[in-house]
MOPAC internal coordinates of N, CA, C and O (Angstrom, degrees):
PM7 1SCF
backbone

  N    0.0000 0     0.00 0     0.00 0    0    0    0
  C    1.4576 1     0.00 0     0.00 0    1    0    0
  C    1.5261 1   108.86 1     0.00 0    2    1    0
  O    1.2310 1   120.86 1   -49.82 1    3    2    1
  N    1.3069 1   115.97 1   130.18 1    3    2    1
  C    1.4613 1   122.22 1   174.53 1    5    3    2
  C    1.5255 1   108.22 1   -85.45 1    6    5    3
  O    1.2310 1   120.05 1   -41.44 1    7    6    5
  N    1.3260 1   117.51 1   138.56 1    7    6    5
  C    1.4620 1   121.38 1   179.29 1    9    7    6
  C    1.5242 1   108.77 1  -120.56 1   10    9    7
  O    1.2310 1   121.24 1   -45.72 1   11   10    9
  N    1.3257 1   115.24 1   134.28 1   11   10    9
  C    1.4594 1   121.99 1  -177.52 1   13   11   10
  C    1.5171 1   110.25 1  -126.79 1   14   13   11
  O    1.2310 1   120.85 1   -37.65 1   15   14   13
  N    1.3331 1   115.98 1   142.35 1   15   14   13
  C    1.4585 1   121.44 1   169.79 1   17   15   14
  C    1.5152 1   106.35 1   -87.11 1   18   17   15
  O    1.2310 1   120.53 1   -51.79 1   19   18   17
  N    1.3341 1   116.59 1   128.21 1   19   18   17
  C    1.4606 1   121.08 1  -177.44 1   21   19   18
  C    1.5236 1   109.28 1  -126.70 1   22   21   19
  O    1.2310 1   120.73 1   -62.58 1   23   22   21
  N    1.3261 1   116.21 1   117.42 1   23   22   21
  C    1.4626 1   121.55 1   179.23 1   25   23   22
  C    1.5205 1   109.68 1   -87.52 1   26   25   23
  O    1.2310 1   120.75 1   -35.33 1   27   26   25
  N    1.3217 1   116.16 1   144.67 1   27   26   25
  C    1.4545 1   121.21 1   174.50 1   29   27   26
  C    1.5153 1   115.11 1   100.83 1   30   29   27
  O    1.2310 1   119.85 1   172.65 1   31   30   29
  N    1.3247 1   117.89 1    -7.35 1   31   30   29
  C    1.4660 1   119.90 1   178.25 1   33   31   30
  C    1.5247 1   109.09 1   -77.68 1   34   33   31
  O    1.2310 1   120.77 1   -47.47 1   35   34   33
  N    1.3383 1   116.13 1   132.53 1   35   34   33
  C    1.4656 1   117.65 1  -179.06 1   37   35   34
  C    1.5200 1   114.14 1  -143.65 1   38   37   35
  O    1.2310 1   119.82 1   172.75 1   39   38   37
  N    1.3475 1   117.94 1    -7.25 1   39   38   37
  C    1.4677 1   118.10 1  -174.08 1   41   39   38
  C    1.5246 1   111.41 1  -155.13 1   42   41   39
  O    1.2310 1   121.56 1    -1.30 1   43   42   41
  N    1.3103 1   114.62 1   178.70 1   43   42   41
  C    1.4570 1   121.16 1   178.94 1   45   43   42
  C    1.5151 1   112.70 1   -62.03 1   46   45   43
  O    1.2310 1   120.25 1   147.80 1   47   46   45
  N    1.3321 1   117.12 1   -32.20 1   47   46   45
  C    1.4690 1   119.90 1   178.31 1   49   47   46
  C    1.5305 1   109.83 1   -63.34 1   50   49   47
  O    1.2310 1   120.55 1   139.87 1   51   50   49
  N    1.3309 1   116.55 1   -40.13 1   51   50   49
  C    1.4603 1   121.21 1   178.28 1   53   51   50
  C    1.5281 1   110.36 1   -60.68 1   54   53   51
  O    1.2310 1   120.90 1   134.19 1   55   54   53
  N    1.3153 1   115.89 1   -45.81 1   55   54   53
  C    1.4677 1   121.59 1   179.25 1   57   55   54
  C    1.5212 1   109.95 1   -59.01 1   58   57   55
  O    1.2310 1   120.68 1   133.09 1   59   58   57
  N    1.3171 1   116.30 1   -46.91 1   59   58   57
  C    1.4689 1   121.36 1  -178.46 1   61   59   58
  C    1.5278 1   110.82 1   -64.04 1   62   61   59
  O    1.2310 1   120.18 1   136.22 1   63   62   61
  N    1.3322 1   117.27 1   -43.78 1   63   62   61
  C    1.4600 1   121.31 1  -178.21 1   65   63   62
  C    1.5239 1   111.25 1   -62.52 1   66   65   63
  O    1.2310 1   120.51 1   135.08 1   67   66   65
  N    1.3240 1   116.64 1   -44.92 1   67   66   65
  C    1.4630 1   120.43 1  -179.65 1   69   67   66
  C    1.5255 1   110.67 1   -68.06 1   70   69   67
  O    1.2310 1   120.35 1   135.49 1   71   70   69
  N    1.3163 1   116.94 1   -44.51 1   71   70   69
  C    1.4670 1   120.80 1   179.42 1   73   71   70
  C    1.5234 1   110.88 1   -60.14 1   74   73   71
  O    1.2310 1   120.30 1   133.51 1   75   74   73
  N    1.3253 1   117.03 1   -46.49 1   75   74   73
  C    1.4648 1   120.36 1  -179.40 1   77   75   74
  C    1.5222 1   111.88 1   -65.75 1   78   77   75
  O    1.2310 1   120.18 1   141.79 1   79   78   77
  N    1.3303 1   117.26 1   -38.21 1   79   78   77
  C    1.4648 1   120.47 1   179.15 1   81   79   78
  C    1.5208 1   110.96 1   -62.32 1   82   81   79
  O    1.2310 1   120.62 1   136.81 1   83   82   81
  N    1.3320 1   116.42 1   -43.19 1   83   82   81
  C    1.4672 1   120.34 1  -179.96 1   85   83   82
  C    1.5226 1   111.26 1   -70.13 1   86   85   83
  O    1.2310 1   120.12 1   138.12 1   87   86   85
  N    1.3232 1   117.38 1   -41.88 1   87   86   85
  C    1.4674 1   120.03 1  -178.51 1   89   87   86
  C    1.5267 1   112.01 1   -73.83 1   90   89   87
  O    1.2310 1   119.71 1   161.86 1   91   90   89
  N    1.3241 1   118.15 1   -18.14 1   91   90   89
  C    1.4687 1   120.51 1   173.69 1   93   91   90
  C    1.5236 1   109.74 1   -70.12 1   94   93   91
  O    1.2310 1   120.48 1   147.79 1   95   94   93
  N    1.3264 1   116.68 1   -32.21 1   95   94   93
  C    1.4607 1   121.18 1   179.41 1   97   95   94
  C    1.5298 1   112.38 1   -87.50 1   98   97   95
  O    1.2310 1   120.43 1   152.26 1   99   98   97
  N    1.3342 1   116.78 1   -27.74 1   99   98   97
  C    1.4633 1   122.62 1   176.23 1  101   99   98
  C    1.5232 1   108.07 1  -145.53 1  102  101   99
  O    1.2310 1   120.57 1   -84.67 1  103  102  101
  N    1.3488 1   116.51 1    95.33 1  103  102  101
  C    1.4690 1   120.00 1  -176.82 1  105  103  102
  C    1.5337 1   113.96 1   -57.75 1  106  105  103
  O    1.2310 1   119.92 1   157.95 1  107  106  105
  N    1.3220 1   117.76 1   -22.05 1  107  106  105
  C    1.4634 1   120.64 1  -179.20 1  109  107  106
  C    1.5282 1   112.24 1   -90.28 1  110  109  107
  O    1.2310 1   120.01 1  -178.57 1  111  110  109
  N    1.3175 1   117.59 1     1.43 1  111  110  109
  C    1.4606 1   121.09 1  -177.10 1  113  111  110
  C    1.5216 1   111.34 1   -64.10 1  114  113  111
  O    1.2310 1   121.44 1   -39.45 1  115  114  113
  N    1.3256 1   114.86 1   140.55 1  115  114  113
  C    1.4585 1   122.18 1   173.74 1  117  115  114
  C    1.5263 1   105.97 1  -105.87 1  118  117  115
  O    1.2310 1   120.84 1   -55.94 1  119  118  117
  N    1.3482 1   116.01 1   124.06 1  119  118  117
  C    1.4595 1   120.74 1  -175.29 1  121  119  118
  C    1.5224 1   109.25 1  -122.05 1  122  121  119
  O    1.2310 1   120.89 1   -50.75 1  123  122  121
  N    1.3548 1   115.90 1   129.25 1  123  122  121
  C    1.4595 1   121.86 1   177.29 1  125  123  122
  C    1.5244 1   107.29 1  -122.89 1  126  125  123
  O    1.2310 1   120.71 1   -57.86 1  127  126  125
  N    1.3250 1   116.25 1   122.14 1  127  126  125
  C    1.4612 1   120.66 1  -178.23 1  129  127  126
  C    1.5272 1   109.79 1  -114.53 1  130  129  127
  O    1.2310 1   121.16 1   -50.09 1  131  130  129
  N    1.3303 1   115.39 1   129.91 1  131  130  129
  C    1.4633 1   122.39 1   175.84 1  133  131  130
  C    1.5275 1   106.59 1  -115.56 1  134  133  131
  O    1.2310 1   120.96 1   -82.31 1  135  134  133
  N    1.3423 1   115.77 1    97.69 1  135  134  133
  C    1.4639 1   120.03 1  -177.60 1  137  135  134
  C    1.5177 1   112.45 1   -60.28 1  138  137  135
  O    1.2310 1   120.01 1   137.25 1  139  138  137
  N    1.3215 1   117.58 1   -42.75 1  139  138  137
  C    1.4619 1   121.27 1  -177.33 1  141  139  138
  C    1.5220 1   111.69 1   -60.99 1  142  141  139
  O    1.2310 1   120.44 1   139.27 1  143  142  141
  N    1.3203 1   116.77 1   -40.73 1  143  142  141
  C    1.4642 1   121.27 1  -179.15 1  145  143  142
  C    1.5245 1   111.85 1   -88.73 1  146  145  143
  O    1.2310 1   120.48 1   172.42 1  147  146  145
  N    1.3275 1   116.69 1    -7.58 1  147  146  145
  C    1.4663 1   122.57 1  -176.18 1  149  147  146
  C    1.5268 1   110.97 1    55.99 1  150  149  147
  O    1.2310 1   121.72 1  -134.88 1  151  150  149
  N    1.3472 1   114.32 1    45.12 1  151  150  149
  C    1.4611 1   120.83 1   179.77 1  153  151  150
  C    1.5232 1   111.34 1  -122.82 1  154  153  151
  O    1.2310 1   121.72 1   -33.60 1  155  154  153
  N    1.3209 1   114.31 1   146.40 1  155  154  153
  C    1.4609 1   121.72 1   174.62 1  157  155  154
  C    1.5168 1   107.02 1  -125.89 1  158  157  155
  O    1.2310 1   120.82 1   -55.37 1  159  158  157
  N    1.3281 1   116.04 1   124.63 1  159  158  157
  C    1.4534 1   121.84 1   175.43 1  161  159  158
  C    1.5149 1   108.44 1  -103.20 1  162  161  159
  O    1.2310 1   120.66 1   -47.17 1  163  162  161
  N    1.3135 1   116.35 1   132.83 1  163  162  161
  C    1.4651 1   120.58 1  -175.94 1  165  163  162
  C    1.5172 1   109.75 1  -131.35 1  166  165  163
  O    1.2310 1   121.35 1   -53.23 1  167  166  165
  N    1.3306 1   115.03 1   126.77 1  167  166  165
  C    1.4529 1   121.17 1   171.43 1  169  167  166
  C    1.5153 1   105.22 1  -111.91 1  170  169  167
  O    1.2310 1   121.01 1   -69.13 1  171  170  169
  N    1.3451 1   115.68 1   110.87 1  171  170  169
  C    1.4563 1   119.11 1  -170.52 1  173  171  170
  C    1.5178 1   110.17 1  -160.93 1  174  173  171
  O    1.2310 1   121.41 1   -16.11 1  175  174  173
  N    1.3290 1   114.90 1   163.89 1  175  174  173
  C    1.4636 1   121.30 1   173.66 1  177  175  174
  C    1.5275 1   110.47 1   -80.77 1  178  177  175
  O    1.2310 1   120.18 1   171.60 1  179  178  177
  N    1.3286 1   117.27 1    -8.40 1  179  178  177
  C    1.4566 1   121.08 1  -179.98 1  181  179  178
  C    1.5297 1   110.51 1   -67.98 1  182  181  179
  O    1.2310 1   120.74 1   -32.29 1  183  182  181
  N    1.3271 1   116.19 1   147.71 1  183  182  181
  C    1.4575 1   120.47 1   175.33 1  185  183  182
  C    1.5274 1   109.02 1   -75.47 1  186  185  183
  O    1.2310 1   120.85 1   -14.42 1  187  186  185
  N    1.3149 1   115.98 1   165.58 1  187  186  185
  C    1.4672 1   121.22 1   176.84 1  189  187  186
  C    1.5193 1   109.83 1   -56.05 1  190  189  187
  O    1.2310 1   120.57 1   135.59 1  191  190  189
  N    1.3215 1   116.52 1   -44.41 1  191  190  189
  C    1.4656 1   121.09 1  -178.98 1  193  191  190
  C    1.5246 1   111.26 1   -63.00 1  194  193  191
  O    1.2310 1   119.99 1   140.66 1  195  194  193
  N    1.3272 1   117.62 1   -39.34 1  195  194  193
  C    1.4644 1   121.27 1   179.52 1  197  195  194
  C    1.5258 1   111.17 1   -66.64 1  198  197  195
  O    1.2310 1   120.28 1   140.93 1  199  198  197
  N    1.3262 1   117.07 1   -39.07 1  199  198  197
  C    1.4635 1   120.61 1   178.42 1  201  199  198
  C    1.5252 1   109.95 1   -65.06 1  202  201  199
  O    1.2310 1   120.53 1   132.66 1  203  202  201
  N    1.3228 1   116.59 1   -47.34 1  203  202  201
  C    1.4657 1   120.37 1   179.42 1  205  203  202
  C    1.5265 1   110.21 1   -60.83 1  206  205  203
  O    1.2310 1   119.86 1   138.56 1  207  206  205
  N    1.3222 1   117.87 1   -41.44 1  207  206  205
  C    1.4620 1   121.55 1   179.54 1  209  207  206
  C    1.5257 1   111.03 1   -62.56 1  210  209  207
  O    1.2310 1   120.15 1   136.81 1  211  210  209
  N    1.3257 1   117.32 1   -43.19 1  211  210  209
  C    1.4645 1   120.93 1  -179.65 1  213  211  210
  C    1.5245 1   111.30 1   -63.28 1  214  213  211
  O    1.2310 1   120.46 1   138.49 1  215  214  213
  N    1.3323 1   116.73 1   -41.51 1  215  214  213
  C    1.4648 1   120.94 1   179.82 1  217  215  214
  C    1.5303 1   109.75 1   -68.70 1  218  217  215
  O    1.2310 1   120.63 1   137.49 1  219  218  217
  N    1.3295 1   116.40 1   -42.51 1  219  218  217
  C    1.4648 1   121.70 1  -179.74 1  221  219  218
  C    1.5250 1   111.16 1   -62.85 1  222  221  219
  O    1.2310 1   120.44 1   141.39 1  223  222  221
  N    1.3380 1   116.76 1   -38.61 1  223  222  221
  C    1.4689 1   121.06 1   178.52 1  225  223  222
  C    1.5267 1   111.63 1   -61.10 1  226  225  223
  O    1.2310 1   120.36 1   155.69 1  227  226  225
  N    1.3313 1   116.92 1   -24.31 1  227  226  225
  C    1.4685 1   120.95 1   177.91 1  229  227  226
  C    1.5281 1   111.84 1   -85.34 1  230  229  227
  O    1.2310 1   120.27 1   175.67 1  231  230  229
  N    1.3287 1   117.09 1    -4.33 1  231  230  229
  C    1.4565 1   120.97 1   175.89 1  233  231  230
  C    1.5144 1   115.83 1    99.01 1  234  233  231
  O    1.2310 1   120.32 1  -163.16 1  235  234  233
  N    1.3347 1   116.99 1    16.84 1  235  234  233
  C    1.4611 1   121.53 1  -179.70 1  237  235  234
  C    1.5160 1   109.42 1  -114.03 1  238  237  235
  O    1.2310 1   120.48 1   -32.77 1  239  238  237
  N    1.3167 1   116.70 1   147.23 1  239  238  237
  C    1.4670 1   121.10 1   176.14 1  241  239  238
  C    1.5216 1   107.73 1   -88.52 1  242  241  239
  O    1.2310 1   120.63 1   -53.88 1  243  242  241
  N    1.3280 1   116.39 1   126.12 1  243  242  241
  C    1.4627 1   120.96 1  -177.43 1  245  243  242
  C    1.5134 1   110.89 1  -128.29 1  246  245  243
  O    1.2310 1   121.12 1   -35.19 1  247  246  245
  N    1.3413 1   115.47 1   144.81 1  247  246  245
  C    1.4648 1   121.06 1   173.85 1  249  247  246
  C    1.5233 1   107.62 1  -150.08 1  250  249  247
  O    1.2310 1   121.02 1   -20.59 1  251  250  249
  N    1.3038 1   115.66 1   159.41 1  251  250  249
  C    1.4614 1   120.96 1   179.20 1  253  251  250
  C    1.5271 1   108.48 1   -64.42 1  254  253  251
  O    1.2310 1   121.18 1   -45.38 1  255  254  253
  N    1.3332 1   115.35 1   134.62 1  255  254  253
  C    1.4791 1   120.30 1  -179.04 1  257  255  254
  C    1.5013 1   111.18 1   -76.62 1  258  257  255
  O    1.2310 1   120.10 1   180.00 1  259  258  257

């Protein structure tokens, strides 16, 4: 599982937006979001760069944890 620090997440809408963005690029992706820690865990065929790009496209700053 890849883990990313994501700034700007604060609510359920954020979780849904990030999850949907990642699953749009990889429908089989497993996404775990920890709002308190501002972390997103992703199990996917997507590369690290693709995951960061998908999260960034939703308006959040992401980097490898």
